[in-house]
PADOKE-542161 format. One record per residue (C-alpha): chain; x, y, z; residue in three letters; residue number from 1. Coordinates in steps of 0.001 Angstrom, whole numbers. Each point is the difference from the previous one (the first is absolute). Layout:
<pts>
   chaine        xx        yy        zz   residu   num
        A         X         Y         Z      ALA   NUM
...
</pts>
This chain:
<pts>
   chaine        xx        yy        zz   residu   num
        A    -46758     74462     27134      MET     1
        A      3719      1060       942      ILE     2
        A      1249      3363      -813      THR     3
        A      2883       495      2407      ASN     4
        A      2479     -2568      -540      ASN     5
        A      2261      1496      2845      GLY     6
        A     -2334     -1989      2428      ASN     7
        A      1130     -3182     -1559      TRP     8
        A      3826       577       169      GLY     9
        A       491       260     -3207      MET    10
        A       526      2703     -2982      ASN    11
        A       430     -2031     -3423      PRO    12
        A       911      2067     -2841      ARG    13
        A     -2585       324     -2399      LYS    14
        A       605     -2373     -2937      ALA    15
        A      -700       494     -3562      LYS    16
        A     -2233     -2342     -1856      GLY    17
        A      -882     -2447      2857      GLY    18
        A     -2340     -2524      -322      ILE    19
        A     -2767      1155      2582      LYS    20
        A     -2347     -2586      1354      ALA    21
        A     -3535        34     -1682      ARG    22
        A     -1608       595      3164      THR    23
        A        -7      2691      2149      VAL    24
        A      -977     -1305      3625      ARG    25
        A     -1422     -3148       923      GLY    26
        A       696     -3297     -1639      GLN    27
        A      3438        47     -2527      PHE    28
        A     -1548     -3031     -1552      VAL    29
        A     -3163     -1455     -1896      THR    30
        A       693     -3644      -370      THR    31
        A      -154     -2801      2723      TRP    32
        A      3546     -1324     -1637      TRP    33
        A      1206      3386       493      GLY    34
        A     -1187       301      3480      GLN    35
        A      1442     -3119       511      ARG    36
        A      3470      1101      -898      TRP    37
        A      -438      2828      1900      ILE    38
        A     -1003     -1651      3240      GLN    39
        A      3142     -2023      -655      ALA    40
        A      2233      2992       200      MET    41
        A     -1950      1360      2910      GLU    42
        A       942     -2415      2683      ARG    43
        A      3615       882      -687      LEU    44
        A      -241      3534       460      VAL    45
        A      -320      2198      2995      THR    46
        A     -3173      2113        97      ALA    47
        A      1733      3588       -92      PRO    48
        A      2625     -1348     -2998      ARG    49
        A     -3423     -1191     -1783      LEU    50
        A     -1744      3285       364      ALA    51
        A      3170      1642     -1520      ARG    52
        A       229     -2241     -2692      GLY    53
        A     -3640       659     -1025      GLN    54
        A       934      3811       252      TYR    55
        A      2685      -327     -2282      TYR    56
        A     -2048     -2091     -2390      ALA    57
        A     -2726      1987      -221      ARG    58
        A      2300      3282      -636      LEU    59
        A      1994     -1603     -2737      GLY    60
        A      3074      -648      1627      GLN    61
        A       826     -3499     -1697      VAL    62
        A      1036      1437     -3611      THR    63
        A       881     -3012     -1794      LYS    64
        A     -1035     -3914       527      MET    65
        A      1514     -2977     -2086      GLU    66
        A     -1010     -3643        20      GLU    67
        A      3330     -1978       180      THR    68
        A       226     -4078       379      ARG    69
        A     -1861      -657      3008      GLY    70
        A      -686      3248      1445      GLY    71
        A      -142      3496      -765      VAL    72
        A      2755      3241       296      VAL    73
        A     -1728      3104       892      ALA    74
        A      1904      3673       510      TYR    75
        A     -1769      2020      2730      VAL    76
        A       607      3936       637      GLN    77
        A       563       851      3470      GLY    78
        A      2218      2813      1592      SER    79
        A      3465      -604     -1738      ARG    80
        A       273      1266     -3620      PRO    81
        A       520     -3604     -1516      LYS    82
        A     -3021     -2093       322      PRO    83
        A       377     -3039      2181      TYR    84
        A       365     -3416     -1900      LYS    85
        A     -2607     -2650      1225      VAL    86
        A      -312     -3962      -619      THR    87
        A     -3044     -2289       608      ILE    88
        A      1245     -3427      -363      GLN    89
        A     -2842     -2980       -71      VAL    90
        A      1462     -3386       600      THR    91
        A      -374     -2152     -3095      PRO    92
        A     -1991     -3377       592      PHE    93
        A      2039     -2936     -1562      THR    94
        A      -583     -2197     -3007      ARG    95
        A     -1407     -2633      2647      ALA    96
        A     -2605      2165      1360      GLN    97
        A     -1056      1872     -2974      TRP    98
        A      -810     -3800     -1321      GLN    99
        A     -2093      -799      2786      LYS   100
        A     -1998      3993        -9      VAL   101
        A      -754     -1014     -4345      LEU   102
        A     -1153     -3339      1065      ASP   103
        A     -2502      1293      2461      VAL   104
        A      -725      3091     -2582      LEU   105
        A      -718     -2460     -2707      ALA   106
        A     -2554     -2216      1843      ASN   107
        A     -2409      2758       318      GLN   108
        A     -1173      1820     -3459      ALA   109
        A     -1276      3094      1351      ILE   110
        A      3545       610       693      PHE   111
        A      1208      -202     -3379      THR   112
        A     -2796      1809     -1224      ALA   113
        A       471      2231      2274      GLN   114
        A      3599       839      -549      LEU   115
        A      -119      -343     -3686      LEU   116
        A     -2332      3139       213      ALA   117
        A      2356      1973      2226      GLY   118
        A     -1754      -265      3561      GLU   119
        A       897     -1053      2769      MET   120
        A     -2176     -2747      1380      PRO   121
        A     -1540       667      3718      ASP   122
        A      1157     -3528      1430      ASP   123
        A      3638      -141     -1898      ILE   124
        A      1561       393      3885      GLU   125
        A     -1901     -3367       686      GLN   126
        A      1491     -1323     -2823      ALA   127
        A      3757       793       408      PHE   128
        A      -380      -670      3703      ALA   129
        A     -1451     -3911      -790      ALA   130
        A      3426       -38     -1892      ALA   131
        A      2211       613      3043      GLY   132
        A       834      4020      -622      VAL   133
        A     -1526      3175        62      SER   134
        A      -331      2190     -2668      LEU   135
        A       248      3184      1994      PHE   136
        A      3496       624      2445      PRO   137
        A     -1433     -1412      3292      ASP   138
        A      3936       286      1506      ARG   139
        A      2158      2226       570      SER   140
        A      2506     -1789     -1794      SER   141
        A     -2138      -387     -3210      GLU   142
        A       443      3944      -169      LEU   143
        A      3203      1075      -616      ILE   144
        A       218      4003        89      THR   145
        A      2988      2750      -197      LYS   146
        A       133      3497       115      CYS   147
        A      3106      2533      -296      THR   148
        A     -1125      2282      1922      CYS   149
        A      1528       381      3794      PRO   150
        A     -3039      -779      1842      ASP   151
        A      1484     -3763      2014      LYS   152
        A     -3922     -1406       122      ALA   153
        A      -726     -2150     -2600      ASN   154
        A     -2552       625     -1318      PRO   155
        A       306      3800      -171      CYS   156
        A     -2401      2678      -931      LYS   157
        A      1446       225     -3690      HIS   158
        A      -820     -4007      -346      ILE   159
        A     -3368       328      1814      ALA   160
        A      -704      2736     -3102      ALA   161
        A       984     -2309     -2725      ALA   162
        A     -1912     -2899      1310      HIS   163
        A     -3711      2175      -271      TYR   164
        A      1081       771     -3657      ILE   165
        A       858     -3760      -893      LEU   166
        A     -3444      -871      1850      GLY   167
        A     -1509      2355     -2739      GLU   168
        A      2232     -1686     -2811      ARG   169
        A     -1576     -3645      1159      PHE   170
        A     -3372      1623      -612      ASP   171
        A       650       580     -3368      GLU   172
        A      2175     -2978      -751      ASP   173
        A      -715     -3373      2066      PRO   174
        A      2018     -1829     -1392      PHE   175
        A      2618      1967      1216      LEU   176
        A       100     -1967      3008      LEU   177
        A       495     -3119     -1949      PHE   178
        A      3406      1469     -1546      ARG   179
        A      1332       900      3335      LEU   180
        A      -180     -3505      1059      ARG   181
        A      1530      -969     -2931      GLY   182
        A     -2574      -661     -2733      GLN   183
        A     -1276      1545     -3004      THR   184
        A     -3175       992      -978      GLN   185
        A       529     -2434     -3491      GLU   186
        A      1839     -2538      1690      GLN   187
        A     -2816      -330      2499      LEU   188
        A     -2418      -311     -2412      LEU   189
        A      1598     -2145     -2507      GLU   190
        A       617     -2000      2970      ALA   191
        A     -3725       -96       671      LEU   192
        A      -877      -900     -3596      ARG   193
        A      2297     -2767      -347      ARG   194
        A     -1335     -1370      3548      ARG   195
        A     -3691       379      -892      ARG   196
        A       592     -1423     -3511      GLY   197
        A      1557     -2819       978      GLY   198
        A      3910     -1010      -228      HIS   199
        A      1518     -1747     -3194      ILE   200
        A      2902     -2299      1028      PRO   201
        A      2942      1033     -2026      ARG   202
        A       261     -3036     -1670      ARG   203
        A     -3105       668     -1264      GLN   204
        A       748      3396     -1101      GLN   205
        A      2916     -1641     -1583      ARG   206
        A     -2157     -2234     -1959      ARG   207
        A     -2360      2776     -1107      LYS   208
        A      2773      2037     -1069      GLN   209
        A      1607     -2530     -2235      GLU   210
        A     -3504     -1024     -1719      LYS   211
        A        33       880     -3638      PRO   212
        A     -2800      2986      -337      ALA   213
        A     -1754     -2176     -3556      ASP   214
        A     -1022     -2896      2488      VAL   215
        A     -2431      2194      2132      ASP   216
        A     -4045      -718      -765      GLN   217
        A     -1690      2602     -1196      PRO   218
        A     -4023       368      1375      PHE   219
        A     -2195     -2327     -1702      GLN   220
        A     -2930      1936     -1140      PRO   221
        A     -2154     -1382      2467      GLU   222
        A      2317      1931      2612      GLU   223
        A      -502      3200     -1861      ILE   224
        A     -3610      -127        46      ARG   225
        A       144      -552      3947      ARG   226
        A      2761      2267       443      PHE   227
        A     -1914      3266      1641      TRP   228
        A     -2594     -2390      1818      GLN   229
        A      -131      -611      3462      MET   230
        A      1149     -3132      1554      GLY   231
        A      -828      -756      3353      ALA   232
        A     -2873      1980      1677      PRO   233
        A      1032      3324      2032      LEU   234
        A     -2887      -538      3007      ASP   235
        A      2460       295      2454      ASP   236
        A      2192      3012     -1668      PHE   237
        A      -648      2947      2111      THR   238
        A      1593      3571     -1347      VAL   239
        A       438      2658      2670      GLN   240
        A       313      3905     -1225      ILE   241
        A      1287      2170      2650      ARG   242
        A      2122      3308      -738      THR   243
        A      4385      -550       954      PRO   244
        A       580      1340      3313      THR   245
        A      2905      2275     -2153      VAL   246
        A     -1705      2533     -3004      PRO   247
        A      1695     -1640     -3037      GLN   248
        A      3045     -1856      1287      PRO   249
        A      1356      -833     -3038      LEU   250
        A       318      3443      -944      LEU   251
        A      1448       896      3203      ARG   252
        A      2090     -2680       -13      ARG   253
        A      1376      1177     -3549      LEU   254
        A      1156      3330      1508      GLY   255
        A      -817      3891     -1337      GLU   256
        A      2276       232     -3077      PRO   257
        A      1861      3032      -313      GLU   258
        A     -1811      2556     -1751      LEU   259
        A       655      3911      -560      PRO   260
        A     -2618      2249      1770      GLY   261
        A     -2650      -698      2247      PRO   262
        A     -1872     -2601     -1890      LEU   263
        A      -711     -3367      2038      SER   264
        A      -385     -2819     -2065      LEU   265
        A      -942     -2263      2703      HIS   266
        A     -3276      2562       307      ALA   267
        A      -761      -367     -3680      GLN   268
        A       -19     -3661      -208      LEU   269
        A     -1503      -464      3299      GLU   270
        A     -3361      1615     -1514      GLU   271
        A       490     -1916     -3154      ALA   272
        A        29     -3493      1850      TYR   273
        A     -2764       703      2127      ASP   274
        A     -1963       733     -2691      ALA   275
        A      1186     -2815     -1671      ILE   276
        A      -966     -2440      2820      THR   277
        A     -3465      1560       953      GLN   278
        A      -505      -413     -3943      ALA   279
        A       975     -3915       -43      THR   280
        A     -2115      -430      3032      LEU   281
        A     -3062      1015     -1089      LEU   282
        A       468     -2119     -3222      ILE   283
        A       764     -2532      1807      ALA   284
        A     -2353      -305      3130      PHE   285
        A     -2204      2982     -1325      GLY   286
        A     -2771      1279      2967      ASP   287
        A      1882     -2231      2648      ALA   288
        A      3544      2102      -981      ALA   289
        A     -2125      3293       762      ALA   290
        A     -1619     -1673      3360      GLU   291
        A      4147     -1185      1002      LEU   292
        A      1065      3796      -259      GLU   293
        A     -2622      1578      1856      GLU   294
        A       641     -2479      2763      VAL   295
        A      3705       978      -144      GLU   296
        A      -584      3742       301      GLU   297
        A     -2203      -841      2918      GLU   298
</pts>
C-alpha cells in the first residue's frame, strides 16, 4: 500500500464524503463487463497516470458522480480547494445501428431471458459485433473525456480515477452501458419483447382498436377444461439453474434508499430473498436443489 504520496508528485487535499473504491488493492471490478470497461480506458492512459488514478479512487478523491445523457459527470478533489469537474462521454449508436443490434439480440431467446433477469450475457459482445458495432468503446474517438484541471494530458489522473469508480458502477448496473450508448433499460427490453412476440402491422393495430369489445368470442367450455393442460410435449425443453454473476442484480440496480442511521435495506432484503430462493428450489426440485447448492459451494 502506498503511504507516501509525495513520491507520486501529488498532494491532494483530503476529500470529505468521497466515493471510495470497494477494493483496497488488486483488481477494481468483479464482473467481466466491468473489466472490459476498465481495459478500454487503460488503453488510453499512460501507466503513471493510471497508478495515480487508482490511488485517487481508493483514497476517495471522487466526491460525486452523476449520470448524464450519454455519459457521466464526476467531481474529483485534487490539490486545489475546488474539486475538478470530469466529464466522460460515450458516442451513442444511431437508430439504425440499434435496430441491427436488437434484431441480432432478439434472434436468440437466451439473450432476452438474461437481460430481463438483469444479467449481462457472456457472449453479448459477439451479438454487437454481428451488428457491426462494439458495445464497449474500441476507438479513442468513441470515448470523449474532459477535466478542468491544469494538466495538459488527456486522460489525466482525475479522469482515470473517475473511470475506476465508474467501472464499479457498471458492476452494479450493467444497463448503464446501454444507456451510455443511447438505449434505456425500458426501451431495450420493450423492443426485445416486441420482436420476440411478433410485430403487428399498423393497419391490423387500427382494426383491432376499432373492433367493438362485445364481438370478442368467449372461451368455449371444452377450451376452459383444457386451459391448464400441457399442449405440445416438452421433451426438448431444458432448464438451467445458476446463480447470477452479480448477487441480487435487481436490488443493486434499484439502489440503496436514503434511510436515517446505519441500517442497510439491501442487506436485510438480500437475506430474505436468498431464503425465498432456497425454499422455492426445494419445493420445485427437492433433493436436486440441495445437490445444486453443494456443487455451487465447491
